[in-house]
PDBQT receptor file of N, H, CA, C and O in Angstrom, charges set to zero:
ATOM      1  N   MET A   1      21.820 136.180 268.824  1.00  0.00    +0.000 N 
ATOM      2  CA  MET A   1      22.111 135.182 269.728  1.00  0.00    +0.000 C 
ATOM      3  C   MET A   1      20.755 135.507 271.113  1.00  0.00    +0.000 C 
ATOM      4  O   MET A   1      21.098 136.522 271.719  1.00  0.00    +0.000 OA
ATOM      5  N   HIS A   2      19.501 134.962 271.658  1.00  0.00    +0.000 N 
ATOM      6  H   HIS A   2      19.222 134.137 271.166  1.00  0.00    +0.000 HD
ATOM      7  CA  HIS A   2      18.621 134.690 271.977  1.00  0.00    +0.000 C 
ATOM      8  C   HIS A   2      18.030 133.499 273.723  1.00  0.00    +0.000 C 
ATOM      9  O   HIS A   2      17.883 132.286 273.577  1.00  0.00    +0.000 OA
ATOM     10  N   GLY A   3      17.816 134.127 275.029  1.00  0.00    +0.000 N 
ATOM     11  H   GLY A   3      17.935 135.113 275.149  1.00  0.00    +0.000 HD
ATOM     12  CA  GLY A   3      17.681 133.392 275.356  1.00  0.00    +0.000 C 
ATOM     13  C   GLY A   3      16.627 133.054 275.510  1.00  0.00    +0.000 C 
ATOM     14  O   GLY A   3      15.679 133.822 275.343  1.00  0.00    +0.000 OA
ATOM     15  N   SER A   4      16.433 131.301 276.021  1.00  0.00    +0.000 N 
ATOM     16  H   SER A   4      17.203 130.677 276.158  1.00  0.00    +0.000 HD
ATOM     17  CA  SER A   4      15.277 131.015 276.076  1.00  0.00    +0.000 C 
ATOM     18  C   SER A   4      14.493 129.958 277.544  1.00  0.00    +0.000 C 
ATOM     19  O   SER A   4      15.069 129.295 278.407  1.00  0.00    +0.000 OA
ATOM     20  N   TRP A   5      13.664 130.088 277.413  1.00  0.00    +0.000 N 
ATOM     21  H   TRP A   5      13.196 130.627 276.712  1.00  0.00    +0.000 HD
ATOM     22  CA  TRP A   5      13.001 128.786 278.664  1.00  0.00    +0.000 C 
ATOM     23  C   TRP A   5      12.097 128.189 278.156  1.00  0.00    +0.000 C 
ATOM     24  O   TRP A   5      11.105 128.731 277.669  1.00  0.00    +0.000 OA
ATOM     25  N   VAL A   6      12.328 126.884 278.201  1.00  0.00    +0.000 N 
ATOM     26  H   VAL A   6      13.134 126.444 278.597  1.00  0.00    +0.000 HD
ATOM     27  CA  VAL A   6      10.721 126.488 278.445  1.00  0.00    +0.000 C 
ATOM     28  C   VAL A   6      10.108 125.532 279.304  1.00  0.00    +0.000 C 
ATOM     29  O   VAL A   6      10.560 124.555 279.901  1.00  0.00    +0.000 OA
ATOM     30  N   SER A   7       8.581 126.214 279.202  1.00  0.00    +0.000 N 
ATOM     31  H   SER A   7       8.213 127.007 278.716  1.00  0.00    +0.000 HD
ATOM     32  CA  SER A   7       7.577 125.338 280.241  1.00  0.00    +0.000 C 
ATOM     33  C   SER A   7       6.488 125.630 279.765  1.00  0.00    +0.000 C 
ATOM     34  O   SER A   7       6.139 126.255 278.764  1.00  0.00    +0.000 OA
ATOM     35  N   SER A   8       5.770 124.926 280.886  1.00  0.00    +0.000 N 
ATOM     36  H   SER A   8       6.053 124.418 281.700  1.00  0.00    +0.000 HD
ATOM     37  CA  SER A   8       4.057 124.807 280.028  1.00  0.00    +0.000 C 
ATOM     38  C   SER A   8       3.708 126.144 280.297  1.00  0.00    +0.000 C 
ATOM     39  O   SER A   8       4.324 127.110 280.750  1.00  0.00    +0.000 OA
ATOM     40  N   THR A   9       2.507 125.939 279.882  1.00  0.00    +0.000 N 
ATOM     41  H   THR A   9       2.007 125.155 279.514  1.00  0.00    +0.000 HD
ATOM     42  CA  THR A   9       1.688 127.492 279.768  1.00  0.00    +0.000 C 
ATOM     43  C   THR A   9       0.961 127.594 281.561  1.00  0.00    +0.000 C 
ATOM     44  O   THR A   9       0.781 128.461 282.417  1.00  0.00    +0.000 OA
ATOM     45  N   TRP A  10       0.824 126.717 281.457  1.00  0.00    +0.000 N 
ATOM     46  H   TRP A  10       0.970 126.013 280.762  1.00  0.00    +0.000 HD
ATOM     47  CA  TRP A  10       0.313 126.686 283.544  1.00  0.00    +0.000 C 
ATOM     48  C   TRP A  10       1.214 126.871 283.837  1.00  0.00    +0.000 C 
ATOM     49  O   TRP A  10       1.140 125.986 282.985  1.00  0.00    +0.000 OA
ATOM     50  N   ARG A  11       2.512 127.197 284.316  1.00  0.00    +0.000 N 
ATOM     51  H   ARG A  11       2.572 127.916 285.008  1.00  0.00    +0.000 HD
ATOM     52  CA  ARG A  11       3.644 127.183 285.141  1.00  0.00    +0.000 C 
ATOM     53  C   ARG A  11       4.266 128.702 284.993  1.00  0.00    +0.000 C 
ATOM     54  O   ARG A  11       4.722 129.431 285.874  1.00  0.00    +0.000 OA
ATOM     55  N   THR A  12       4.095 128.982 283.242  1.00  0.00    +0.000 N 
ATOM     56  H   THR A  12       3.725 128.389 282.526  1.00  0.00    +0.000 HD
ATOM     57  CA  THR A  12       4.279 130.233 282.027  1.00  0.00    +0.000 C 
ATOM     58  C   THR A  12       3.512 131.353 283.180  1.00  0.00    +0.000 C 
ATOM     59  O   THR A  12       4.011 132.400 283.593  1.00  0.00    +0.000 OA
ATOM     60  N   ALA A  13       2.189 130.790 283.536  1.00  0.00    +0.000 N 
ATOM     61  H   ALA A  13       1.783 129.939 283.201  1.00  0.00    +0.000 HD
ATOM     62  CA  ALA A  13       1.402 131.810 284.057  1.00  0.00    +0.000 C 
ATOM     63  C   ALA A  13       1.120 131.808 285.349  1.00  0.00    +0.000 C 
ATOM     64  O   ALA A  13       0.254 132.560 285.797  1.00  0.00    +0.000 OA
ATOM     65  N   GLU A  14       1.848 130.920 286.162  1.00  0.00    +0.000 N 
ATOM     66  H   GLU A  14       2.552 130.309 285.798  1.00  0.00    +0.000 HD
ATOM     67  CA  GLU A  14       1.924 130.814 287.655  1.00  0.00    +0.000 C 
ATOM     68  C   GLU A  14       3.139 131.388 288.036  1.00  0.00    +0.000 C 
ATOM     69  O   GLU A  14       3.185 131.834 289.182  1.00  0.00    +0.000 OA
ATOM     70  N   LEU A  15       4.162 131.481 287.314  1.00  0.00    +0.000 N 
ATOM     71  H   LEU A  15       4.125 131.119 286.383  1.00  0.00    +0.000 HD
ATOM     72  CA  LEU A  15       5.614 132.444 287.568  1.00  0.00    +0.000 C 
ATOM     73  C   LEU A  15       5.183 134.086 287.283  1.00  0.00    +0.000 C 
ATOM     74  O   LEU A  15       5.604 135.000 287.991  1.00  0.00    +0.000 OA
ATOM     75  N   LEU A  16       4.347 134.265 286.214  1.00  0.00    +0.000 N 
ATOM     76  H   LEU A  16       4.006 133.522 285.639  1.00  0.00    +0.000 HD
ATOM     77  CA  LEU A  16       4.236 135.859 285.872  1.00  0.00    +0.000 C 
ATOM     78  C   LEU A  16       2.941 136.442 287.027  1.00  0.00    +0.000 C 
ATOM     79  O   LEU A  16       2.858 137.619 287.377  1.00  0.00    +0.000 OA
ATOM     80  N   ASP A  17       1.966 135.296 287.511  1.00  0.00    +0.000 N 
ATOM     81  H   ASP A  17       2.033 134.340 287.227  1.00  0.00    +0.000 HD
ATOM     82  CA  ASP A  17       1.341 135.388 288.683  1.00  0.00    +0.000 C 
ATOM     83  C   ASP A  17       2.632 136.193 289.899  1.00  0.00    +0.000 C 
ATOM     84  O   ASP A  17       2.646 137.312 290.412  1.00  0.00    +0.000 OA
ATOM     85  N   ARG A  18       3.468 135.170 289.992  1.00  0.00    +0.000 N 
ATOM     86  H   ARG A  18       3.457 134.261 289.575  1.00  0.00    +0.000 HD
ATOM     87  CA  ARG A  18       4.050 135.501 291.527  1.00  0.00    +0.000 C 
ATOM     88  C   ARG A  18       4.992 136.238 291.331  1.00  0.00    +0.000 C 
ATOM     89  O   ARG A  18       5.907 136.323 292.150  1.00  0.00    +0.000 OA
ATOM     90  N   LEU A  19       4.971 136.778 290.445  1.00  0.00    +0.000 N 
ATOM     91  H   LEU A  19       4.227 136.708 289.780  1.00  0.00    +0.000 HD
ATOM     92  CA  LEU A  19       6.553 138.372 289.827  1.00  0.00    +0.000 C 
ATOM     93  C   LEU A  19       5.272 139.330 290.520  1.00  0.00    +0.000 C 
ATOM     94  O   LEU A  19       5.399 139.989 291.552  1.00  0.00    +0.000 OA
ATOM     95  N   ALA A  20       4.066 139.237 289.720  1.00  0.00    +0.000 N 
ATOM     96  H   ALA A  20       3.964 138.701 288.882  1.00  0.00    +0.000 HD
ATOM     97  CA  ALA A  20       3.334 140.705 290.158  1.00  0.00    +0.000 C 
ATOM     98  C   ALA A  20       3.461 140.783 291.756  1.00  0.00    +0.000 C 
ATOM     99  O   ALA A  20       3.927 141.674 292.466  1.00  0.00    +0.000 OA
ATOM    100  N   ARG A  21       2.709 139.161 292.178  1.00  0.00    +0.000 N 
ATOM    101  H   ARG A  21       2.330 138.438 291.601  1.00  0.00    +0.000 HD
ATOM    102  CA  ARG A  21       2.202 139.616 293.392  1.00  0.00    +0.000 C 
ATOM    103  C   ARG A  21       3.864 139.892 294.492  1.00  0.00    +0.000 C 
ATOM    104  O   ARG A  21       3.867 140.359 295.630  1.00  0.00    +0.000 OA
ATOM    105  N   TRP A  22       4.910 139.504 293.818  1.00  0.00    +0.000 N 
ATOM    106  H   TRP A  22       4.908 139.124 292.893  1.00  0.00    +0.000 HD
ATOM    107  CA  TRP A  22       6.267 139.857 295.166  1.00  0.00    +0.000 C 
ATOM    108  C   TRP A  22       6.358 141.035 294.557  1.00  0.00    +0.000 C 
ATOM    109  O   TRP A  22       6.802 141.824 295.390  1.00  0.00    +0.000 OA
ATOM    110  N   ASP A  23       6.148 141.634 293.416  1.00  0.00    +0.000 N 
ATOM    111  H   ASP A  23       5.787 140.993 292.739  1.00  0.00    +0.000 HD
ATOM    112  CA  ASP A  23       6.863 142.909 292.846  1.00  0.00    +0.000 C 
ATOM    113  C   ASP A  23       8.282 142.715 292.658  1.00  0.00    +0.000 C 
ATOM    114  O   ASP A  23       9.128 143.249 293.376  1.00  0.00    +0.000 OA
ATOM    115  N   LEU A  24       8.570 141.846 291.559  1.00  0.00    +0.000 N 
ATOM    116  H   LEU A  24       7.883 141.413 290.976  1.00  0.00    +0.000 HD
ATOM    117  CA  LEU A  24      10.104 141.412 291.887  1.00  0.00    +0.000 C 
ATOM    118  C   LEU A  24      10.162 141.454 290.385  1.00  0.00    +0.000 C 
ATOM    119  O   LEU A  24       9.506 140.547 289.873  1.00  0.00    +0.000 OA
ATOM    120  N   HIS A  25      10.832 142.344 289.445  1.00  0.00    +0.000 N 
ATOM    121  H   HIS A  25      11.365 143.081 289.860  1.00  0.00    +0.000 HD
ATOM    122  CA  HIS A  25      11.170 143.330 287.846  1.00  0.00    +0.000 C 
ATOM    123  C   HIS A  25      12.040 141.781 287.632  1.00  0.00    +0.000 C 
ATOM    124  O   HIS A  25      12.698 141.472 288.626  1.00  0.00    +0.000 OA
ATOM    125  N   PRO A  26      12.092 141.046 286.755  1.00  0.00    +0.000 N 
ATOM    126  CA  PRO A  26      12.898 139.807 286.078  1.00  0.00    +0.000 C 
ATOM    127  C   PRO A  26      14.500 140.961 286.051  1.00  0.00    +0.000 C 
ATOM    128  O   PRO A  26      15.630 140.539 286.297  1.00  0.00    +0.000 OA
ATOM    129  N   ALA A  27      14.176 142.365 285.704  1.00  0.00    +0.000 N 
ATOM    130  H   ALA A  27      13.259 142.708 285.503  1.00  0.00    +0.000 HD
ATOM    131  CA  ALA A  27      15.509 142.747 285.734  1.00  0.00    +0.000 C 
ATOM    132  C   ALA A  27      16.427 142.948 286.952  1.00  0.00    +0.000 C 
ATOM    133  O   ALA A  27      17.655 142.902 286.877  1.00  0.00    +0.000 OA
ATOM    134  N   ALA A  28      15.902 143.120 287.803  1.00  0.00    +0.000 N 
ATOM    135  H   ALA A  28      14.905 143.157 287.864  1.00  0.00    +0.000 HD
ATOM    136  CA  ALA A  28      16.724 142.639 288.933  1.00  0.00    +0.000 C 
ATOM    137  C   ALA A  28      16.661 141.198 289.314  1.00  0.00    +0.000 C 
ATOM    138  O   ALA A  28      17.092 140.856 290.415  1.00  0.00    +0.000 OA
ATOM    139  N   VAL A  29      16.207 140.418 288.570  1.00  0.00    +0.000 N 
ATOM    140  H   VAL A  29      15.857 140.696 287.675  1.00  0.00    +0.000 HD
ATOM    141  CA  VAL A  29      17.086 139.122 289.103  1.00  0.00    +0.000 C 
ATOM    142  C   VAL A  29      18.525 138.743 288.504  1.00  0.00    +0.000 C 
ATOM    143  O   VAL A  29      19.094 137.791 289.039  1.00  0.00    +0.000 OA
ATOM    144  N   VAL A  30      19.072 139.303 287.601  1.00  0.00    +0.000 N 
ATOM    145  H   VAL A  30      18.610 140.076 287.167  1.00  0.00    +0.000 HD
ATOM    146  CA  VAL A  30      20.099 139.691 286.593  1.00  0.00    +0.000 C 
ATOM    147  C   VAL A  30      20.981 140.005 287.765  1.00  0.00    +0.000 C 
ATOM    148  O   VAL A  30      20.604 140.827 288.600  1.00  0.00    +0.000 OA
ATOM    149  N   THR A  31      21.992 139.471 287.856  1.00  0.00    +0.000 N 
ATOM    150  H   THR A  31      22.299 138.804 287.178  1.00  0.00    +0.000 HD
ATOM    151  CA  THR A  31      22.933 139.971 288.908  1.00  0.00    +0.000 C 
ATOM    152  C   THR A  31      24.732 140.535 288.191  1.00  0.00    +0.000 C 
ATOM    153  O   THR A  31      25.711 141.161 288.595  1.00  0.00    +0.000 OA
ATOM    154  N   ASP A  32      24.327 139.890 287.067  1.00  0.00    +0.000 N 
ATOM    155  H   ASP A  32      23.531 139.381 286.739  1.00  0.00    +0.000 HD
ATOM    156  CA  ASP A  32      26.001 140.124 286.359  1.00  0.00    +0.000 C 
ATOM    157  C   ASP A  32      25.406 140.139 284.616  1.00  0.00    +0.000 C 
ATOM    158  O   ASP A  32      24.551 139.515 283.987  1.00  0.00    +0.000 OA
ATOM    159  N   ARG A  33      26.192 140.994 284.373  1.00  0.00    +0.000 N 
ATOM    160  H   ARG A  33      26.886 141.501 284.883  1.00  0.00    +0.000 HD
ATOM    161  CA  ARG A  33      25.857 141.666 282.753  1.00  0.00    +0.000 C 
ATOM    162  C   ARG A  33      27.390 141.292 282.036  1.00  0.00    +0.000 C 
ATOM    163  O   ARG A  33      28.337 141.630 282.746  1.00  0.00    +0.000 OA
ATOM    164  N   PHE A  34      27.718 140.705 280.856  1.00  0.00    +0.000 N 
ATOM    165  H   PHE A  34      26.948 140.430 280.280  1.00  0.00    +0.000 HD
ATOM    166  CA  PHE A  34      29.116 140.143 280.251  1.00  0.00    +0.000 C 
ATOM    167  C   PHE A  34      29.152 140.492 279.044  1.00  0.00    +0.000 C 
ATOM    168  O   PHE A  34      28.290 139.877 278.417  1.00  0.00    +0.000 OA
ATOM    169  N   PRO A  35      29.890 141.370 278.243  1.00  0.00    +0.000 N 
ATOM    170  CA  PRO A  35      30.227 141.359 277.288  1.00  0.00    +0.000 C 
ATOM    171  C   PRO A  35      30.448 139.976 275.821  1.00  0.00    +0.000 C 
ATOM    172  O   PRO A  35      31.598 139.539 275.783  1.00  0.00    +0.000 OA
ATOM    173  N   VAL A  36      29.669 139.487 274.966  1.00  0.00    +0.000 N 
ATOM    174  H   VAL A  36      28.734 139.842 274.997  1.00  0.00    +0.000 HD
ATOM    175  CA  VAL A  36      29.939 138.626 274.166  1.00  0.00    +0.000 C 
ATOM    176  C   VAL A  36      31.087 137.898 274.215  1.00  0.00    +0.000 C 
ATOM    177  O   VAL A  36      31.153 136.668 274.217  1.00  0.00    +0.000 OA
ATOM    178  N   ALA A  37      31.941 138.628 274.252  1.00  0.00    +0.000 N 
ATOM    179  H   ALA A  37      31.888 139.626 274.250  1.00  0.00    +0.000 HD
ATOM    180  CA  ALA A  37      33.894 138.397 274.103  1.00  0.00    +0.000 C 
ATOM    181  C   ALA A  37      34.287 138.004 275.205  1.00  0.00    +0.000 C 
ATOM    182  O   ALA A  37      35.428 137.550 275.289  1.00  0.00    +0.000 OA
ATOM    183  N   GLU A  38      33.327 138.081 276.506  1.00  0.00    +0.000 N 
ATOM    184  H   GLU A  38      32.400 138.450 276.437  1.00  0.00    +0.000 HD
ATOM    185  CA  GLU A  38      33.315 137.351 277.704  1.00  0.00    +0.000 C 
ATOM    186  C   GLU A  38      32.321 136.926 277.964  1.00  0.00    +0.000 C 
ATOM    187  O   GLU A  38      31.568 137.453 278.783  1.00  0.00    +0.000 OA
ATOM    188  N   ALA A  39      32.064 135.854 277.326  1.00  0.00    +0.000 N 
ATOM    189  H   ALA A  39      32.676 135.425 276.661  1.00  0.00    +0.000 HD
ATOM    190  CA  ALA A  39      30.907 134.599 277.590  1.00  0.00    +0.000 C 
ATOM    191  C   ALA A  39      31.552 133.697 278.365  1.00  0.00    +0.000 C 
ATOM    192  O   ALA A  39      30.916 133.456 279.391  1.00  0.00    +0.000 OA
ATOM    193  N   GLY A  40      33.076 132.816 278.220  1.00  0.00    +0.000 N 
ATOM    194  H   GLY A  40      33.593 133.012 277.387  1.00  0.00    +0.000 HD
ATOM    195  CA  GLY A  40      33.678 132.387 279.354  1.00  0.00    +0.000 C 
ATOM    196  C   GLY A  40      33.597 132.417 280.414  1.00  0.00    +0.000 C 
ATOM    197  O   GLY A  40      33.454 131.438 281.147  1.00  0.00    +0.000 OA
ATOM    198  N   ALA A  41      33.716 134.227 280.930  1.00  0.00    +0.000 N 
ATOM    199  H   ALA A  41      33.833 135.022 280.334  1.00  0.00    +0.000 HD
ATOM    200  CA  ALA A  41      33.447 134.382 282.225  1.00  0.00    +0.000 C 
ATOM    201  C   ALA A  41      32.209 134.459 282.977  1.00  0.00    +0.000 C 
ATOM    202  O   ALA A  41      32.135 134.461 284.206  1.00  0.00    +0.000 OA
ATOM    203  N   ALA A  42      31.020 134.538 281.974  1.00  0.00    +0.000 N 
ATOM    204  H   ALA A  42      31.080 134.536 280.975  1.00  0.00    +0.000 HD
ATOM    205  CA  ALA A  42      29.664 134.547 282.228  1.00  0.00    +0.000 C 
ATOM    206  C   ALA A  42      29.266 133.241 282.684  1.00  0.00    +0.000 C 
ATOM    207  O   ALA A  42      28.792 133.065 283.807  1.00  0.00    +0.000 OA
ATOM    208  N   TYR A  43      29.484 132.120 281.663  1.00  0.00    +0.000 N 
ATOM    209  H   TYR A  43      29.869 132.263 280.751  1.00  0.00    +0.000 HD
ATOM    210  CA  TYR A  43      29.276 130.794 282.245  1.00  0.00    +0.000 C 
ATOM    211  C   TYR A  43      29.915 130.282 283.445  1.00  0.00    +0.000 C 
ATOM    212  O   TYR A  43      29.206 129.527 284.110  1.00  0.00    +0.000 OA
ATOM    213  N   ALA A  44      31.431 130.581 284.011  1.00  0.00    +0.000 N 
ATOM    214  H   ALA A  44      32.007 131.195 283.471  1.00  0.00    +0.000 HD
ATOM    215  CA  ALA A  44      31.847 130.162 284.793  1.00  0.00    +0.000 C 
ATOM    216  C   ALA A  44      31.292 131.307 285.787  1.00  0.00    +0.000 C 
ATOM    217  O   ALA A  44      31.312 130.962 286.968  1.00  0.00    +0.000 OA
ATOM    218  N   THR A  45      30.894 132.357 285.581  1.00  0.00    +0.000 N 
ATOM    219  H   THR A  45      30.878 132.638 284.621  1.00  0.00    +0.000 HD
ATOM    220  CA  THR A  45      29.685 132.368 286.658  1.00  0.00    +0.000 C 
ATOM    221  C   THR A  45      28.927 132.227 287.223  1.00  0.00    +0.000 C 
ATOM    222  O   THR A  45      29.020 131.994 288.428  1.00  0.00    +0.000 OA
ATOM    223  N   ALA A  46      28.277 132.278 286.837  1.00  0.00    +0.000 N 
ATOM    224  H   ALA A  46      28.201 132.467 285.858  1.00  0.00    +0.000 HD
ATOM    225  CA  ALA A  46      26.786 131.282 285.967  1.00  0.00    +0.000 C 
ATOM    226  C   ALA A  46      26.993 129.893 287.391  1.00  0.00    +0.000 C 
ATOM    227  O   ALA A  46      26.424 129.531 288.421  1.00  0.00    +0.000 OA
ATOM    228  N   ASP A  47      28.486 129.447 286.337  1.00  0.00    +0.000 N 
ATOM    229  H   ASP A  47      28.948 129.740 285.500  1.00  0.00    +0.000 HD
ATOM    230  CA  ASP A  47      28.507 127.657 286.652  1.00  0.00    +0.000 C 
ATOM    231  C   ASP A  47      28.814 127.559 288.762  1.00  0.00    +0.000 C 
ATOM    232  O   ASP A  47      28.710 126.482 289.350  1.00  0.00    +0.000 OA
ATOM    233  N   ALA A  48      29.111 128.678 289.386  1.00  0.00    +0.000 N 
ATOM    234  H   ALA A  48      29.195 129.552 288.908  1.00  0.00    +0.000 HD
ATOM    235  CA  ALA A  48      29.417 129.038 290.471  1.00  0.00    +0.000 C 
ATOM    236  C   ALA A  48      28.795 129.633 291.382  1.00  0.00    +0.000 C 
ATOM    237  O   ALA A  48      29.415 130.164 292.303  1.00  0.00    +0.000 OA
ATOM    238  N   GLY A  49      26.960 129.674 291.282  1.00  0.00    +0.000 N 
ATOM    239  H   GLY A  49      26.456 129.243 290.534  1.00  0.00    +0.000 HD
ATOM    240  CA  GLY A  49      26.054 129.501 291.638  1.00  0.00    +0.000 C 
ATOM    241  C   GLY A  49      26.334 130.350 292.901  1.00  0.00    +0.000 C 
ATOM    242  O   GLY A  49      26.138 129.839 294.004  1.00  0.00    +0.000 OA
ATOM    243  N   ALA A  50      26.922 132.008 292.762  1.00  0.00    +0.000 N 
ATOM    244  H   ALA A  50      27.082 132.422 291.866  1.00  0.00    +0.000 HD
ATOM    245  CA  ALA A  50      27.242 132.839 294.265  1.00  0.00    +0.000 C 
ATOM    246  C   ALA A  50      26.002 134.083 293.302  1.00  0.00    +0.000 C 
ATOM    247  O   ALA A  50      25.960 135.192 293.834  1.00  0.00    +0.000 OA
ATOM    248  N   GLY A  51      25.290 133.951 292.302  1.00  0.00    +0.000 N 
ATOM    249  H   GLY A  51      25.325 133.050 291.869  1.00  0.00    +0.000 HD
ATOM    250  CA  GLY A  51      24.808 135.186 292.008  1.00  0.00    +0.000 C 
ATOM    251  C   GLY A  51      23.097 134.578 291.109  1.00  0.00    +0.000 C 
ATOM    252  O   GLY A  51      22.485 133.510 291.091  1.00  0.00    +0.000 OA
ATOM    253  N   GLY A  52      22.907 135.802 290.549  1.00  0.00    +0.000 N 
ATOM    254  H   GLY A  52      23.404 136.669 290.564  1.00  0.00    +0.000 HD
ATOM    255  CA  GLY A  52      21.352 135.448 290.365  1.00  0.00    +0.000 C 
ATOM    256  C   GLY A  52      21.622 135.243 288.810  1.00  0.00    +0.000 C 
ATOM    257  O   GLY A  52      22.511 134.486 288.421  1.00  0.00    +0.000 OA
ATOM    258  N   LYS A  53      20.770 135.988 287.907  1.00  0.00    +0.000 N 
ATOM    259  H   LYS A  53      20.047 136.602 288.223  1.00  0.00    +0.000 HD
ATOM    260  CA  LYS A  53      20.791 135.143 286.666  1.00  0.00    +0.000 C 
ATOM    261  C   LYS A  53      22.113 135.836 285.894  1.00  0.00    +0.000 C 
ATOM    262  O   LYS A  53      22.729 136.718 286.492  1.00  0.00    +0.000 OA
ATOM    263  N   ILE A  54      22.558 135.394 284.473  1.00  0.00    +0.000 N 
ATOM    264  H   ILE A  54      22.058 134.678 283.987  1.00  0.00    +0.000 HD
ATOM    265  CA  ILE A  54      23.700 136.213 283.693  1.00  0.00    +0.000 C 
ATOM    266  C   ILE A  54      23.390 136.658 282.290  1.00  0.00    +0.000 C 
ATOM    267  O   ILE A  54      23.065 136.017 281.291  1.00  0.00    +0.000 OA
ATOM    268  N   ALA A  55      23.570 137.848 282.488  1.00  0.00    +0.000 N 
ATOM    269  H   ALA A  55      23.835 138.369 283.300  1.00  0.00    +0.000 HD
ATOM    270  CA  ALA A  55      23.003 138.015 280.837  1.00  0.00    +0.000 C 
ATOM    271  C   ALA A  55      24.601 138.181 279.613  1.00  0.00    +0.000 C 
ATOM    272  O   ALA A  55      25.737 138.478 279.982  1.00  0.00    +0.000 OA
ATOM    273  N   VAL A  56      24.383 138.034 278.913  1.00  0.00    +0.000 N 
ATOM    274  H   VAL A  56      23.460 137.793 278.614  1.00  0.00    +0.000 HD
ATOM    275  CA  VAL A  56      25.446 138.564 278.048  1.00  0.00    +0.000 C 
ATOM    276  C   VAL A  56      25.020 139.192 277.041  1.00  0.00    +0.000 C 
ATOM    277  O   VAL A  56      23.941 138.915 276.516  1.00  0.00    +0.000 OA
ATOM    278  N   THR A  57      25.986 140.346 276.526  1.00  0.00    +0.000 N 
ATOM    279  H   THR A  57      26.862 140.571 276.952  1.00  0.00    +0.000 HD
ATOM    280  CA  THR A  57      25.254 141.067 275.726  1.00  0.00    +0.000 C 
ATOM    281  C   THR A  57      26.224 141.523 274.494  1.00  0.00    +0.000 C 
ATOM    282  O   THR A  57      27.449 141.495 274.379  1.00  0.00    +0.000 OA
ATOM    283  N   TRP A  58      25.324 141.895 273.739  1.00  0.00    +0.000 N 
ATOM    284  H   TRP A  58      24.328 141.917 273.832  1.00  0.00    +0.000 HD
ATOM    285  CA  TRP A  58      26.715 142.888 272.552  1.00  0.00    +0.000 C 
ATOM    286  C   TRP A  58      27.424 143.581 272.650  1.00  0.00    +0.000 C 
ATOM    287  O   TRP A  58      28.522 143.685 272.103  1.00  0.00    +0.000 OA
ATOM    288  N   ASP A  59      26.913 144.197 273.384  1.00  0.00    +0.000 N 
ATOM    289  H   ASP A  59      26.021 144.112 273.829  1.00  0.00    +0.000 HD
ATOM    290  CA  ASP A  59      27.454 146.015 273.583  1.00  0.00    +0.000 C 
ATOM    291  C   ASP A  59      28.880 145.553 274.010  1.00  0.00    +0.000 C 
ATOM    292  O   ASP A  59      29.742 146.387 274.288  1.00  0.00    +0.000 OA
TER     293      ASP A  59
C-alpha cells in the first residue's frame, strides 16, 4: 500500500520551497499512525478533521 499525491510539477516545487522555508518536515505533520488492521479507525480520525495527516502502517 502506498500513498500518493497528484499535482503539477510547479505546485510540487512550490510545496518543497515552502517546506524548506518554514523548516517544516513532512514527518511532523503526521499526527496519528494506525496499523493496517485499524484502517477503519484511521479513516474515521481523518474524516473528523481534528488532526493532521494520518499514516496507516504495516507493523
